[in-house]
All heavy atoms as TSV, in Angstrom:
chain	resi	resn	atom	element	x	y	z
A	1	MET	N	N	150.494	-16.887	106.385
A	1	MET	CA	C	149.464	-15.893	106.634
A	1	MET	C	C	148.997	-15.306	105.296
A	1	MET	O	O	149.810	-14.833	104.511
A	1	MET	CB	C	150.029	-14.794	107.533
A	1	MET	CG	C	149.082	-13.634	107.716
A	1	MET	SD	S	149.778	-12.323	108.724
A	1	MET	CE	C	149.333	-12.920	110.322
A	2	PRO	N	N	147.701	-15.334	105.023
A	2	PRO	CA	C	147.202	-14.791	103.754
A	2	PRO	C	C	147.375	-13.278	103.706
A	2	PRO	O	O	147.247	-12.592	104.704
A	2	PRO	CB	C	145.733	-15.180	103.735
A	2	PRO	CG	C	145.377	-15.558	105.117
A	2	PRO	CD	C	146.639	-15.887	105.844
A	3	GLN	N	N	147.663	-12.810	102.493
A	3	GLN	CA	C	147.807	-11.373	102.292
A	3	GLN	C	C	146.425	-10.746	102.148
A	3	GLN	O	O	145.502	-11.367	101.617
A	3	GLN	CB	C	148.621	-11.088	101.044
A	3	GLN	CG	C	150.058	-11.550	101.153
A	3	GLN	CD	C	150.826	-11.232	99.886
A	3	GLN	OE1	O	150.249	-11.003	98.833
A	3	GLN	NE2	N	152.138	-11.242	99.990
A	4	PRO	N	N	146.267	-9.506	102.634
A	4	PRO	CA	C	144.968	-8.838	102.477
A	4	PRO	C	C	144.673	-8.587	101.004
A	4	PRO	O	O	145.584	-8.350	100.216
A	4	PRO	CB	C	145.138	-7.522	103.239
A	4	PRO	CG	C	146.603	-7.320	103.367
A	4	PRO	CD	C	147.240	-8.670	103.297
A	5	ARG	N	N	143.412	-8.675	100.671
A	5	ARG	CA	C	143.010	-8.434	99.283
A	5	ARG	C	C	143.099	-6.940	98.974
A	5	ARG	O	O	142.768	-6.110	99.796
A	5	ARG	CB	C	141.579	-8.916	99.065
A	5	ARG	CG	C	141.487	-10.425	99.233
A	5	ARG	CD	C	140.206	-10.910	98.727
A	5	ARG	NE	N	140.544	-11.616	97.497
A	5	ARG	CZ	C	139.671	-12.205	96.726
A	5	ARG	NH1	N	138.421	-12.187	97.026
A	5	ARG	NH2	N	140.044	-12.829	95.650
A	6	VAL	N	N	143.533	-6.659	97.798
A	6	VAL	CA	C	143.656	-5.279	97.343
A	6	VAL	C	C	142.326	-4.877	96.713
A	6	VAL	O	O	141.741	-5.637	95.938
A	6	VAL	CB	C	144.806	-5.159	96.314
A	6	VAL	CG1	C	144.937	-3.751	95.810
A	6	VAL	CG2	C	146.108	-5.639	96.932
A	7	SER	N	N	141.854	-3.681	97.034
A	7	SER	CA	C	140.559	-3.244	96.512
A	7	SER	C	C	140.624	-3.006	95.007
A	7	SER	O	O	141.701	-2.775	94.436
A	7	SER	CB	C	140.105	-1.960	97.210
A	7	SER	OG	O	140.852	-0.857	96.742
A	8	ILE	N	N	139.477	-3.060	94.376
A	8	ILE	CA	C	139.391	-2.786	92.940
A	8	ILE	C	C	139.888	-1.375	92.656
A	8	ILE	O	O	140.633	-1.145	91.709
A	8	ILE	CB	C	137.953	-3.004	92.424
A	8	ILE	CG1	C	137.625	-4.503	92.423
A	8	ILE	CG2	C	137.786	-2.410	91.028
A	8	ILE	CD1	C	136.200	-4.831	92.066
A	9	ALA	N	N	139.494	-0.429	93.497
A	9	ALA	CA	C	139.932	0.957	93.292
A	9	ALA	C	C	141.454	1.067	93.344
A	9	ALA	O	O	142.060	1.773	92.526
A	9	ALA	CB	C	139.296	1.871	94.334
A	10	ASP	N	N	142.077	0.375	94.286
A	10	ASP	CA	C	143.540	0.404	94.374
A	10	ASP	C	C	144.176	-0.188	93.125
A	10	ASP	O	O	145.170	0.336	92.613
A	10	ASP	CB	C	144.027	-0.363	95.600
A	10	ASP	CG	C	143.747	0.360	96.901
A	10	ASP	OD1	O	143.537	1.592	96.877
A	10	ASP	OD2	O	143.713	-0.315	97.953
A	11	GLN	N	N	143.613	-1.270	92.632
A	11	GLN	CA	C	144.149	-1.897	91.429
A	11	GLN	C	C	144.023	-0.982	90.218
A	11	GLN	O	O	144.940	-0.885	89.397
A	11	GLN	CB	C	143.431	-3.217	91.158
A	11	GLN	CG	C	143.750	-4.269	92.207
A	11	GLN	CD	C	142.951	-5.512	91.958
A	11	GLN	OE1	O	143.302	-6.307	91.097
A	11	GLN	NE2	N	141.878	-5.680	92.700
A	12	LEU	N	N	142.891	-0.311	90.121
A	12	LEU	CA	C	142.689	0.609	89.001
A	12	LEU	C	C	143.620	1.810	89.109
A	12	LEU	O	O	144.176	2.264	88.104
A	12	LEU	CB	C	141.230	1.067	88.952
A	12	LEU	CG	C	140.209	-0.011	88.628
A	12	LEU	CD1	C	138.802	0.548	88.774
A	12	LEU	CD2	C	140.434	-0.603	87.257
A	13	GLU	N	N	143.806	2.288	90.322
A	13	GLU	CA	C	144.674	3.444	90.515
A	13	GLU	C	C	146.115	3.146	90.095
A	13	GLU	O	O	146.813	4.010	89.576
A	13	GLU	CB	C	144.629	3.882	91.976
A	13	GLU	CG	C	145.323	5.196	92.241
A	13	GLU	CD	C	145.066	5.681	93.647
A	13	GLU	OE1	O	145.211	4.875	94.598
A	13	GLU	OE2	O	144.734	6.858	93.783
A	14	ARG	N	N	146.537	1.925	90.283
A	14	ARG	CA	C	147.886	1.528	89.879
A	14	ARG	C	C	148.100	1.645	88.368
A	14	ARG	O	O	149.232	1.689	87.896
A	14	ARG	CB	C	148.166	0.089	90.300
A	14	ARG	CG	C	148.306	-0.068	91.776
A	14	ARG	CD	C	148.519	-1.512	92.118
A	14	ARG	NE	N	148.554	-1.694	93.557
A	14	ARG	CZ	C	148.422	-2.845	94.156
A	14	ARG	NH1	N	148.253	-3.950	93.450
A	14	ARG	NH2	N	148.461	-2.919	95.470
A	15	LEU	N	N	147.019	1.671	87.615
A	15	LEU	CA	C	147.112	1.763	86.154
A	15	LEU	C	C	147.227	3.198	85.656
A	15	LEU	O	O	147.472	3.428	84.476
A	15	LEU	CB	C	145.898	1.091	85.513
A	15	LEU	CG	C	145.737	-0.395	85.836
A	15	LEU	CD1	C	144.404	-0.901	85.311
A	15	LEU	CD2	C	146.896	-1.197	85.278
A	16	THR	N	N	147.063	4.161	86.545
A	16	THR	CA	C	147.087	5.567	86.151
A	16	THR	C	C	148.342	5.953	85.384
A	16	THR	O	O	148.239	6.620	84.340
A	16	THR	CB	C	146.890	6.475	87.375
A	16	THR	OG1	O	145.630	6.156	87.985
A	16	THR	CG2	C	146.898	7.945	87.006
A	17	PRO	N	N	149.542	5.565	85.829
A	17	PRO	CA	C	150.742	5.945	85.048
A	17	PRO	C	C	150.733	5.375	83.626
A	17	PRO	O	O	151.161	6.064	82.681
A	17	PRO	CB	C	151.904	5.369	85.856
A	17	PRO	CG	C	151.373	5.197	87.239
A	17	PRO	CD	C	149.907	4.892	87.074
A	18	ASP	N	N	150.220	4.154	83.467
A	18	ASP	CA	C	150.139	3.564	82.122
A	18	ASP	C	C	149.181	4.351	81.245
A	18	ASP	O	O	149.453	4.587	80.060
A	18	ASP	CB	C	149.704	2.102	82.201
A	18	ASP	CG	C	150.712	1.234	82.927
A	18	ASP	OD1	O	151.918	1.560	82.903
A	18	ASP	OD2	O	150.286	0.230	83.522
A	19	TRP	N	N	148.051	4.741	81.818
A	19	TRP	CA	C	147.069	5.546	81.085
A	19	TRP	C	C	147.678	6.887	80.696
A	19	TRP	O	O	147.567	7.328	79.547
A	19	TRP	CB	C	145.809	5.757	81.920
A	19	TRP	CG	C	144.873	6.750	81.316
A	19	TRP	CD1	C	144.656	8.023	81.722
A	19	TRP	CD2	C	144.046	6.560	80.166
A	19	TRP	NE1	N	143.746	8.640	80.900
A	19	TRP	CE2	C	143.356	7.762	79.944
A	19	TRP	CE3	C	143.837	5.497	79.313
A	19	TRP	CZ2	C	142.474	7.924	78.887
A	19	TRP	CZ3	C	142.937	5.659	78.250
A	19	TRP	CH2	C	142.264	6.858	78.054
A	20	ASP	N	N	148.336	7.533	81.650
A	20	ASP	CA	C	148.944	8.834	81.388
A	20	ASP	C	C	149.983	8.757	80.267
A	20	ASP	O	O	150.035	9.633	79.402
A	20	ASP	CB	C	149.585	9.402	82.655
A	20	ASP	CG	C	148.569	9.821	83.701
A	20	ASP	OD1	O	147.374	9.984	83.357
A	20	ASP	OD2	O	148.970	9.972	84.875
A	21	ARG	N	N	150.803	7.699	80.271
A	21	ARG	CA	C	151.810	7.526	79.210
A	21	ARG	C	C	151.146	7.312	77.852
A	21	ARG	O	O	151.589	7.849	76.833
A	21	ARG	CB	C	152.742	6.360	79.524
A	21	ARG	CG	C	153.901	6.747	80.427
A	21	ARG	CD	C	154.939	5.645	80.529
A	21	ARG	NE	N	154.421	4.420	81.141
A	21	ARG	CZ	C	154.322	4.232	82.454
A	21	ARG	NH1	N	154.696	5.166	83.286
A	21	ARG	NH2	N	153.851	3.103	82.926
A	22	LEU	N	N	150.087	6.516	77.842
A	22	LEU	CA	C	149.382	6.245	76.592
A	22	LEU	C	C	148.808	7.533	76.008
A	22	LEU	O	O	148.977	7.825	74.816
A	22	LEU	CB	C	148.278	5.210	76.815
A	22	LEU	CG	C	147.460	4.818	75.597
A	22	LEU	CD1	C	148.326	4.107	74.564
A	22	LEU	CD2	C	146.294	3.929	76.015
A	23	VAL	N	N	148.156	8.320	76.839
A	23	VAL	CA	C	147.577	9.591	76.370
A	23	VAL	C	C	148.681	10.536	75.909
A	23	VAL	O	O	148.573	11.171	74.851
A	23	VAL	CB	C	146.710	10.237	77.472
A	23	VAL	CG1	C	146.278	11.640	77.070
A	23	VAL	CG2	C	145.496	9.367	77.769
A	24	HIS	N	N	149.746	10.617	76.677
A	24	HIS	CA	C	150.870	11.487	76.304
A	24	HIS	C	C	151.426	11.104	74.932
A	24	HIS	O	O	151.619	11.960	74.064
A	24	HIS	CB	C	151.969	11.389	77.367
A	24	HIS	CG	C	153.216	12.110	76.993
A	24	HIS	ND1	N	154.281	11.496	76.376
A	24	HIS	CD2	C	153.572	13.406	77.123
A	24	HIS	CE1	C	155.230	12.381	76.149
A	24	HIS	NE2	N	154.833	13.544	76.595
A	25	ASP	N	N	151.677	9.811	74.754
A	25	ASP	CA	C	152.239	9.355	73.486
A	25	ASP	C	C	151.262	9.566	72.333
A	25	ASP	O	O	151.674	9.894	71.215
A	25	ASP	CB	C	152.656	7.890	73.583
A	25	ASP	CG	C	153.847	7.693	74.511
A	25	ASP	OD1	O	154.479	8.697	74.914
A	25	ASP	OD2	O	154.134	6.535	74.843
A	26	ALA	N	N	149.975	9.405	72.584
A	26	ALA	CA	C	148.970	9.641	71.538
A	26	ALA	C	C	148.938	11.120	71.151
A	26	ALA	O	O	148.759	11.461	69.982
A	26	ALA	CB	C	147.597	9.185	72.016
A	27	ARG	N	N	149.153	11.991	72.115
A	27	ARG	CA	C	149.158	13.430	71.829
A	27	ARG	C	C	150.368	13.856	70.996
A	27	ARG	O	O	150.325	14.888	70.328
A	27	ARG	CB	C	149.122	14.236	73.117
A	27	ARG	CG	C	147.790	14.216	73.795
A	27	ARG	CD	C	147.750	15.266	74.884
A	27	ARG	NE	N	146.556	15.117	75.680
A	27	ARG	CZ	C	145.352	15.583	75.352
A	27	ARG	NH1	N	145.201	16.224	74.220
A	27	ARG	NH2	N	144.319	15.401	76.144
A	28	LEU	N	N	151.439	13.098	71.068
A	28	LEU	CA	C	152.623	13.454	70.287
A	28	LEU	C	C	152.318	13.459	68.799
A	28	LEU	O	O	152.949	14.180	68.040
A	28	LEU	CB	C	153.776	12.485	70.578
A	28	LEU	CG	C	154.373	12.579	71.975
A	28	LEU	CD1	C	155.440	11.506	72.154
A	28	LEU	CD2	C	154.947	13.949	72.247
A	29	GLY	N	N	151.344	12.637	68.412
A	29	GLY	CA	C	150.868	12.652	67.033
A	29	GLY	C	C	151.900	12.252	66.001
A	29	GLY	O	O	151.861	12.729	64.881
A	30	ARG	N	N	152.812	11.380	66.389
A	30	ARG	CA	C	153.790	10.916	65.411
A	30	ARG	C	C	153.093	10.081	64.344
A	30	ARG	O	O	152.410	9.111	64.670
A	30	ARG	CB	C	154.860	10.069	66.094
A	30	ARG	CG	C	155.765	10.882	66.979
A	30	ARG	CD	C	156.707	9.998	67.713
A	30	ARG	NE	N	155.922	9.309	68.742
A	30	ARG	CZ	C	156.281	8.209	69.360
A	30	ARG	NH1	N	157.401	7.615	69.062
A	30	ARG	NH2	N	155.526	7.663	70.293
A	31	PRO	N	N	153.233	10.470	63.099
A	31	PRO	CA	C	152.587	9.681	62.043
A	31	PRO	C	C	153.305	8.354	61.835
A	31	PRO	O	O	154.477	8.219	62.140
A	31	PRO	CB	C	152.717	10.575	60.816
A	31	PRO	CG	C	153.894	11.422	61.078
A	31	PRO	CD	C	153.968	11.598	62.583
A	32	GLY	N	N	152.567	7.411	61.363
A	32	GLY	CA	C	153.173	6.128	61.034
A	32	GLY	C	C	152.301	4.982	61.491
A	32	GLY	O	O	151.711	5.013	62.557
A	33	HIS	N	N	152.245	3.988	60.645
A	33	HIS	CA	C	151.393	2.828	60.916
A	33	HIS	C	C	151.858	2.073	62.151
A	33	HIS	O	O	151.057	1.646	62.966
A	33	HIS	CB	C	151.388	1.928	59.684
A	33	HIS	CG	C	150.400	0.814	59.754
A	33	HIS	ND1	N	149.045	1.036	59.786
A	33	HIS	CD2	C	150.566	-0.525	59.808
A	33	HIS	CE1	C	148.422	-0.130	59.862
A	33	HIS	NE2	N	149.319	-1.088	59.876
A	34	THR	N	N	153.168	1.922	62.317
A	34	THR	CA	C	153.667	1.165	63.465
A	34	THR	C	C	153.388	1.900	64.767
A	34	THR	O	O	153.140	1.273	65.787
A	34	THR	CB	C	155.174	0.871	63.339
A	34	THR	OG1	O	155.856	2.079	63.064
A	34	THR	CG2	C	155.460	-0.146	62.272
A	35	ASP	N	N	153.435	3.233	64.747
A	35	ASP	CA	C	153.102	3.989	65.954
A	35	ASP	C	C	151.652	3.749	66.351
A	35	ASP	O	O	151.347	3.570	67.525
A	35	ASP	CB	C	153.336	5.488	65.742
A	35	ASP	CG	C	154.801	5.829	65.588
A	35	ASP	OD1	O	155.642	5.137	66.198
A	35	ASP	OD2	O	155.105	6.795	64.872
A	36	PHE	N	N	150.767	3.777	65.357
A	36	PHE	CA	C	149.356	3.536	65.628
A	36	PHE	C	C	149.146	2.131	66.182
A	36	PHE	O	O	148.420	1.940	67.158
A	36	PHE	CB	C	148.526	3.728	64.357
A	36	PHE	CG	C	147.062	3.459	64.562
A	36	PHE	CD1	C	146.249	4.422	65.131
A	36	PHE	CD2	C	146.511	2.238	64.208
A	36	PHE	CE1	C	144.892	4.172	65.345
A	36	PHE	CE2	C	145.170	1.981	64.412
A	36	PHE	CZ	C	144.355	2.953	64.984
A	37	GLU	N	N	149.816	1.163	65.580
A	37	GLU	CA	C	149.680	-0.211	66.052
A	37	GLU	C	C	150.211	-0.371	67.471
A	37	GLU	O	O	149.623	-1.078	68.279
A	37	GLU	CB	C	150.397	-1.177	65.109
A	37	GLU	CG	C	149.666	-1.371	63.800
A	37	GLU	CD	C	150.404	-2.286	62.850
A	37	GLU	OE1	O	151.560	-2.660	63.129
A	37	GLU	OE2	O	149.816	-2.624	61.819
A	38	ASP	N	N	151.313	0.302	67.790
A	38	ASP	CA	C	151.865	0.262	69.143
A	38	ASP	C	C	150.886	0.854	70.144
A	38	ASP	O	O	150.644	0.280	71.211
A	38	ASP	CB	C	153.193	1.019	69.196
A	38	ASP	CG	C	153.741	1.108	70.607
A	38	ASP	OD1	O	154.030	0.045	71.197
A	38	ASP	OD2	O	153.871	2.236	71.125
A	39	LEU	N	N	150.315	2.003	69.807
A	39	LEU	CA	C	149.341	2.631	70.707
A	39	LEU	C	C	148.122	1.727	70.905
A	39	LEU	O	O	147.628	1.579	72.027
A	39	LEU	CB	C	148.895	3.988	70.160
A	39	LEU	CG	C	149.914	5.112	70.222
A	39	LEU	CD1	C	149.387	6.337	69.488
A	39	LEU	CD2	C	150.262	5.454	71.661
A	40	GLU	N	N	147.656	1.139	69.828
A	40	GLU	CA	C	146.496	0.255	69.939
A	40	GLU	C	C	146.814	-0.960	70.808
A	40	GLU	O	O	146.003	-1.358	71.657
A	40	GLU	CB	C	146.023	-0.204	68.565
A	40	GLU	CG	C	144.798	-1.095	68.655
A	40	GLU	CD	C	144.326	-1.610	67.313
A	40	GLU	OE1	O	144.989	-1.361	66.285
A	40	GLU	OE2	O	143.297	-2.294	67.301
A	41	GLU	N	N	147.988	-1.532	70.630
A	41	GLU	CA	C	148.372	-2.695	71.435
A	41	GLU	C	C	148.449	-2.330	72.918
A	41	GLU	O	O	147.962	-3.067	73.771
A	41	GLU	CB	C	149.720	-3.225	70.958
A	41	GLU	CG	C	150.170	-4.468	71.701
A	41	GLU	CD	C	151.495	-4.997	71.186
A	41	GLU	OE1	O	151.882	-4.674	70.059
A	41	GLU	OE2	O	152.136	-5.740	71.939
A	42	ARG	N	N	149.036	-1.191	73.209
A	42	ARG	CA	C	149.110	-0.741	74.600
A	42	ARG	C	C	147.716	-0.469	75.169
A	42	ARG	O	O	147.447	-0.765	76.341
A	42	ARG	CB	C	149.994	0.497	74.692
A	42	ARG	CG	C	151.456	0.146	74.450
A	42	ARG	CD	C	152.332	1.348	74.222
A	42	ARG	NE	N	152.171	2.381	75.220
A	42	ARG	CZ	C	152.540	3.651	75.021
A	42	ARG	NH1	N	153.093	4.017	73.895
A	42	ARG	NH2	N	152.364	4.543	75.974
A	43	ALA	N	N	146.826	0.082	74.357
A	43	ALA	CA	C	145.455	0.337	74.800
A	43	ALA	C	C	144.739	-0.977	75.101
A	43	ALA	O	O	143.990	-1.079	76.086
A	43	ALA	CB	C	144.695	1.134	73.743
A	44	GLN	N	N	144.952	-1.986	74.270
A	44	GLN	CA	C	144.333	-3.298	74.508
A	44	GLN	C	C	144.845	-3.917	75.806
A	44	GLN	O	O	144.069	-4.482	76.580
A	44	GLN	CB	C	144.612	-4.240	73.333
A	44	GLN	CG	C	143.896	-3.875	72.059
A	44	GLN	CD	C	142.398	-4.079	72.150
A	44	GLN	OE1	O	141.902	-4.841	72.957
A	44	GLN	NE2	N	141.668	-3.374	71.316
A	45	LEU	N	N	146.145	-3.818	76.054
A	45	LEU	CA	C	146.708	-4.337	77.305
A	45	LEU	C	C	146.126	-3.607	78.508
A	45	LEU	O	O	145.786	-4.218	79.525
A	45	LEU	CB	C	148.239	-4.205	77.299
A	45	LEU	CG	C	148.989	-5.108	76.337
A	45	LEU	CD1	C	150.452	-4.695	76.258
A	45	LEU	CD2	C	148.855	-6.564	76.761
A	46	LEU	N	N	146.011	-2.299	78.385
A	46	LEU	CA	C	145.444	-1.505	79.476
A	46	LEU	C	C	143.974	-1.857	79.698
A	46	LEU	O	O	143.529	-1.986	80.840
A	46	LEU	CB	C	145.611	-0.015	79.167
A	46	LEU	CG	C	145.224	0.962	80.260
A	46	LEU	CD1	C	145.989	0.693	81.554
A	46	LEU	CD2	C	145.469	2.386	79.804
A	47	ALA	N	N	143.242	-2.048	78.620
A	47	ALA	CA	C	141.830	-2.425	78.744
A	47	ALA	C	C	141.683	-3.752	79.478
A	47	ALA	O	O	140.827	-3.885	80.372
A	47	ALA	CB	C	141.182	-2.505	77.361
A	48	ARG	N	N	142.524	-4.719	79.157
A	48	ARG	CA	C	142.471	-6.002	79.867
A	48	ARG	C	C	142.830	-5.830	81.333
A	48	ARG	O	O	142.223	-6.450	82.208
A	48	ARG	CB	C	143.392	-7.014	79.191
A	48	ARG	CG	C	142.817	-7.553	77.890
A	48	ARG	CD	C	143.570	-8.767	77.375
A	48	ARG	NE	N	144.917	-8.482	76.910
A	48	ARG	CZ	C	145.218	-8.038	75.694
A	48	ARG	NH1	N	144.263	-7.840	74.806
A	48	ARG	NH2	N	146.471	-7.829	75.344
A	49	ALA	N	N	143.803	-4.963	81.604
A	49	ALA	CA	C	144.203	-4.720	82.993
A	49	ALA	C	C	143.096	-4.022	83.779
A	49	ALA	O	O	142.943	-4.258	84.978
A	49	ALA	CB	C	145.479	-3.886	83.024
A	50	ILE	N	N	142.306	-3.195	83.120
A	50	ILE	CA	C	141.185	-2.513	83.782
A	50	ILE	C	C	140.080	-3.507	84.116
A	50	ILE	O	O	139.490	-3.462	85.192
A	50	ILE	CB	C	140.651	-1.364	82.898
A	50	ILE	CG1	C	141.679	-0.227	82.858
A	50	ILE	CG2	C	139.299	-0.865	83.401
A	50	ILE	CD1	C	141.379	0.842	81.812
A	51	VAL	N	N	139.800	-4.409	83.216
A	51	VAL	CA	C	138.710	-5.369	83.406
A	51	VAL	C	C	139.077	-6.465	84.417
A	51	VAL	O	O	138.215	-6.956	85.145
A	51	VAL	CB	C	138.305	-5.985	82.046
A	51	VAL	CG1	C	137.318	-7.112	82.221
A	51	VAL	CG2	C	137.730	-4.912	81.134
A	52	ALA	N	N	140.349	-6.815	84.492
A	52	ALA	CA	C	140.790	-7.943	85.318
A	52	ALA	C	C	140.299	-7.905	86.773
A	52	ALA	O	O	139.799	-8.911	87.271
A	52	ALA	CB	C	142.308	-8.067	85.272
A	53	PRO	N	N	140.393	-6.782	87.478
A	53	PRO	CA	C	139.943	-6.775	88.868
A	53	PRO	C	C	138.452	-7.086	89.026
A	53	PRO	O	O	138.030	-7.660	90.022
A	53	PRO	CB	C	140.241	-5.363	89.359
A	53	PRO	CG	C	141.248	-4.808	88.424
A	53	PRO	CD	C	141.021	-5.510	87.116
A	54	PHE	N	N	137.664	-6.708	88.047
A	54	PHE	CA	C	136.226	-6.962	88.108
A	54	PHE	C	C	135.890	-8.418	87.887
A	54	PHE	O	O	134.822	-8.886	88.248
A	54	PHE	CB	C	135.488	-6.088	87.079
A	54	PHE	CG	C	135.611	-4.625	87.371
A	54	PHE	CD1	C	136.555	-3.849	86.736
A	54	PHE	CD2	C	134.781	-4.019	88.316
A	54	PHE	CE1	C	136.671	-2.501	87.006
A	54	PHE	CE2	C	134.887	-2.669	88.594
A	54	PHE	CZ	C	135.836	-1.906	87.933
A	55	ARG	N	N	136.840	-9.134	87.291
A	55	ARG	CA	C	136.639	-10.561	87.015
A	55	ARG	C	C	137.318	-11.441	88.037
A	55	ARG	O	O	137.463	-12.638	87.833
A	55	ARG	CB	C	137.141	-10.870	85.609
A	55	ARG	CG	C	136.314	-10.129	84.574
A	55	ARG	CD	C	136.564	-10.643	83.212
A	55	ARG	NE	N	135.662	-9.987	82.284
A	55	ARG	CZ	C	135.755	-10.076	80.998
A	55	ARG	NH1	N	136.701	-10.791	80.450
A	55	ARG	NH2	N	134.886	-9.452	80.226
A	56	GLY	N	N	137.803	-10.817	89.115
A	56	GLY	CA	C	138.352	-11.599	90.215
A	56	GLY	C	C	139.849	-11.748	90.233
A	56	GLY	O	O	140.391	-12.425	91.094
A	57	ASP	N	N	140.561	-11.129	89.300
A	57	ASP	CA	C	142.014	-11.203	89.299
A	57	ASP	C	C	142.539	-10.091	90.190
A	57	ASP	O	O	142.877	-9.014	89.740
A	57	ASP	CB	C	142.559	-11.057	87.872
A	57	ASP	CG	C	144.068	-11.257	87.811
A	57	ASP	OD1	O	144.651	-11.637	88.834
A	57	ASP	OD2	O	144.629	-11.021	86.741
A	58	ARG	N	N	142.579	-10.363	91.484
A	58	ARG	CA	C	142.974	-9.332	92.460
A	58	ARG	C	C	144.369	-9.593	92.964
A	58	ARG	O	O	144.587	-10.516	93.730
A	58	ARG	CB	C	141.998	-9.313	93.631
A	58	ARG	CG	C	140.621	-8.922	93.192
A	58	ARG	CD	C	139.710	-8.839	94.356
A	58	ARG	NE	N	138.405	-8.414	93.906
A	58	ARG	CZ	C	137.543	-7.793	94.668
A	58	ARG	NH1	N	137.809	-7.567	95.929
A	58	ARG	NH2	N	136.377	-7.421	94.183
A	59	ARG	N	N	145.288	-8.755	92.550
A	59	ARG	CA	C	146.692	-8.905	92.961
A	59	ARG	C	C	147.149	-7.662	93.654
A	59	ARG	O	O	146.831	-6.603	93.399
A	59	ARG	CB	C	147.569	-9.168	91.754
A	59	ARG	CG	C	147.233	-10.471	91.126
A	59	ARG	CD	C	148.118	-10.739	89.953
A	59	ARG	NE	N	147.645	-11.939	89.291
A	59	ARG	CZ	C	147.948	-12.246	88.069
A	59	ARG	NH1	N	148.719	-11.479	87.364
A	59	ARG	NH2	N	147.501	-13.345	87.536
């Protein structure tokens, strides 16, 4: 039996905790190049996860 498709809104909502953690960690303002690179990498992953549902990757 096929599983029901998850709406785009539901998929985006699932990313809220990741977004909240990213913003929280960015607010900590820890100096350092590696911290900045870590935040940027996490932001890139989140950006791809946001775009994915619009491109048909519905899980």
